[in-house]
C-alpha positions in Angstrom: 190.6 -48.7 314.7 187.5 -47.2 316.1 187.2 -44.2 318.4 184.3 -45.1 320.7 182.3 -42.9 323.1 180.4 -45.0 325.7 177.7 -43.4 327.8 176.7 -45.4 330.8 180.1 -47.2 330.8 179.6 -48.5 334.4 176.7 -50.7 333.4 177.7 -54.4 333.3 176.8 -54.8 329.6 178.7 -51.6 328.7 181.7 -52.8 330.7 181.8 -56.1 328.8 181.4 -54.3 325.5 184.3 -52.0 326.3 186.5 -55.0 327.1 185.8 -56.6 323.8 186.4 -53.3 322.0 189.7 -52.8 323.7 190.8 -56.3 322.7 190.3 -55.1 319.1 192.4 -52.1 319.6 189.7 -49.4 319.9 190.3 -46.1 321.7 187.6 -45.4 324.3 186.1 -42.4 326.1 183.9 -43.6 329.0 181.2 -41.7 330.7 179.5 -43.0 333.9 177.8 -41.7 337.0 179.7 -43.5 339.7 183.3 -42.0 339.8 184.8 -44.8 341.9 183.3 -47.6 339.7 184.2 -45.7 336.5 187.8 -45.3 337.6 188.1 -49.0 338.4 186.7 -50.0 335.0 189.0 -47.5 333.2 192.0 -48.9 335.2 191.1 -52.4 334.2 190.7 -51.5 330.6 194.1 -49.8 330.6 195.7 -53.0 331.6 194.1 -54.7 328.6 194.8 -52.0 326.0 197.8 -51.9 323.7 198.3 -48.3 324.8 196.8 -47.2 328.2 196.7 -43.6 326.9 193.8 -44.7 324.6 191.4 -45.1 327.5 189.8 -41.9 328.8 187.0 -41.5 331.4 184.8 -38.8 332.8 182.2 -39.0 335.5 178.9 -37.3 334.8 175.2 -37.5 335.7 173.4 -38.0 332.3 170.2 -36.7 333.7 171.8 -33.3 333.5 170.9 -32.6 329.8 172.7 -29.3 329.7 176.0 -31.2 330.2 175.6 -33.4 327.2 177.3 -31.1 324.6 180.3 -30.6 326.9 180.7 -34.3 327.4 180.7 -35.0 323.6 183.2 -32.2 323.1 185.5 -33.6 325.8 185.4 -37.0 324.0 186.3 -35.4 320.7 189.2 -33.5 322.4 190.5 -36.7 324.0 190.1 -39.0 321.0 190.6 -36.5 318.1 187.4 -37.7 316.5 184.5 -40.0 317.2 183.2 -42.6 314.8 181.1 -44.8 317.2 178.8 -43.9 320.1 177.2 -46.5 322.4 174.4 -45.2 324.7 174.0 -47.8 327.5 172.8 -46.0 330.6 169.5 -46.5 332.2 167.6 -47.7 335.3 165.1 -50.5 335.9 162.3 -48.8 337.9 160.0 -50.3 340.5 156.8 -50.5 338.6 154.6 -50.4 341.8 156.4 -47.4 343.1 156.0 -45.6 339.8 152.2 -46.4 339.8 152.0 -44.6 343.2 154.0 -41.6 342.2 153.7 -39.4 339.1 157.0 -37.7 340.0 158.9 -41.0 340.1 157.3 -42.1 336.8 158.4 -38.9 335.1 161.9 -39.2 336.6 162.3 -42.7 335.2 161.1 -41.6 331.8 163.6 -38.7 332.0 166.5 -41.1 332.6 165.5 -43.9 330.3 164.0 -41.9 327.4 164.6 -38.1 327.4 168.3 -38.2 328.3 168.9 -40.9 325.7 167.0 -38.8 323.1 169.1 -35.8 324.0 172.4 -37.6 323.5 171.1 -39.3 320.3 170.1 -36.0 318.8 173.5 -34.4 319.5 175.4 -37.4 318.2 173.2 -37.6 315.1 173.9 -34.0 314.2 177.6 -34.4 314.6 177.7 -37.6 312.6 175.5 -36.0 309.9 177.9 -33.1 309.6 181.0 -35.4 309.2 179.1 -37.8 306.9 179.8 -40.9 308.8 179.5 -42.7 312.1 177.6 -45.4 314.0 175.2 -44.6 316.8 174.2 -47.7 318.8 171.6 -47.5 321.6 170.7 -50.1 324.1 166.9 -50.3 324.3 164.9 -53.3 325.5 162.4 -55.9 324.4 160.2 -54.3 327.0 159.6 -51.4 324.6 157.9 -53.7 322.0 154.6 -53.8 323.9 153.2 -52.3 327.1 152.8 -54.9 329.9 151.4 -54.4 333.4 154.6 -55.6 335.0 156.9 -52.9 333.6 155.0 -50.4 331.5 156.8 -47.4 332.8 160.2 -48.8 331.8 158.6 -50.3 328.6 157.1 -47.0 327.6 160.4 -45.2 328.0 162.2 -47.8 325.9 159.3 -47.7 323.3 159.8 -43.9 323.0 163.5 -44.4 322.3 162.7 -47.1 319.8 160.4 -44.9 317.8 162.8 -42.0 318.0 165.6 -44.1 316.7 163.4 -45.3 313.8 162.9 -41.7 312.7 166.6 -40.9 313.2 167.6 -43.9 311.1 165.2 -42.8 308.3 166.6 -39.3 308.4 170.3 -40.3 308.4 170.1 -43.2 306.0 171.4 -41.1 303.1 174.1 -39.4 305.1 176.4 -42.3 305.8 175.3 -42.7 309.4 174.2 -46.0 310.9 171.7 -46.1 313.7 171.6 -49.4 315.6 168.9 -50.3 318.1 169.9 -53.0 320.5 167.1 -54.9 322.2 168.3 -57.3 325.0 166.0 -59.7 326.8 166.7 -60.9 330.2 170.4 -60.3 331.1 172.1 -61.4 334.4 173.3 -58.0 335.7 173.2 -56.1 338.9 170.2 -54.2 337.6 168.2 -57.5 337.5 169.5 -58.7 340.9 166.0 -59.1 342.3 164.9 -61.5 339.6 164.9 -65.3 339.7 167.5 -65.9 337.0 166.7 -69.4 336.1 165.9 -70.8 332.6 167.1 -70.6 329.1 165.9 -67.0 328.5 168.6 -65.5 330.6 171.8 -64.4 328.9 175.2 -63.3 330.3 176.6 -59.8 329.8 179.6 -61.0 327.7 177.2 -62.8 325.3 175.1 -59.7 324.8 178.3 -57.6 324.5 179.5 -59.8 321.7 176.2 -59.2 319.9 176.5 -55.5 320.3 180.0 -55.4 318.8 178.8 -57.5 315.9 175.9 -55.2 315.4 178.1 -52.2 315.4 180.4 -53.9 312.8 177.5 -54.7 310.5 175.5 -51.5 311.1 172.3 -53.5 311.4 169.2 -51.6 312.1 167.5 -53.5 314.9 169.2 -56.4 316.9 167.5 -58.6 319.4 169.9 -60.2 321.9 170.0 -63.1 322.1 168.4 -63.6 318.7 165.4 -65.7 319.8 163.8 -62.6 321.5 162.8 -61.4 318.0 160.4 -64.3 317.7 159.2 -64.2 321.3 158.3 -60.5 321.0 156.7 -61.1 317.6 154.3 -63.5 319.3 153.7 -61.1 322.1 153.0 -58.2 319.7 150.5 -60.2 317.7 148.3 -61.2 320.6 144.9 -59.4 320.2 144.4 -56.6 322.8 141.2 -58.1 324.1 143.1 -61.2 325.1 146.4 -59.5 326.0 144.8 -57.3 328.7 143.6 -60.4 330.6 147.1 -61.9 330.7 149.5 -61.4 333.6 152.6 -60.4 331.8 
């Protein structure tokens, strides 16, 4: 049975992942920004759990980096120990608004990159000390190459991707798995403004199943659904002189 700490537990993908973990008997500590939504998700999970006492929740603003150590300690106190951490929080910024505002750009990078790096560092140190653990972080295919349509979001995800590569290299001999999750288009409230037609769109439950499988296997980098690995391979190999003329 896993003891799982989920940051960003009120995201649609994280909620679906939590449901699948509970169905397998995992104990959960949930952290989310919206207290009412977090409470509703926790209540639903308790109805699904074999023991409702195995589901814990705490509201927090993960942009407040100084609170991160306390949140991890609260999870340890509630669960006894942690063997798995899923970092799932983030925002999808308005690219045009970011282009017009340095402050907004930096705020989005703080949320989508720096807060994730802070949590990852703290978790990595704890897992290294105990000689085991799995850290799974939801990134994005957007981090594979900067595109004019979302390069602020993509640059934050790219920063996290590179950081996790280094963390994985550092922890490889210490019994700690670092898993980078790269979803493509997912039908969630965060993508409500998008036209969600076509075969490239996935449902949160499908992505959640991929996340659980990746945690089980300890795989290094997982694209969800799988075909995004090949789509992004093509995008990454387009020469820059051609790529800069494309409207992507």
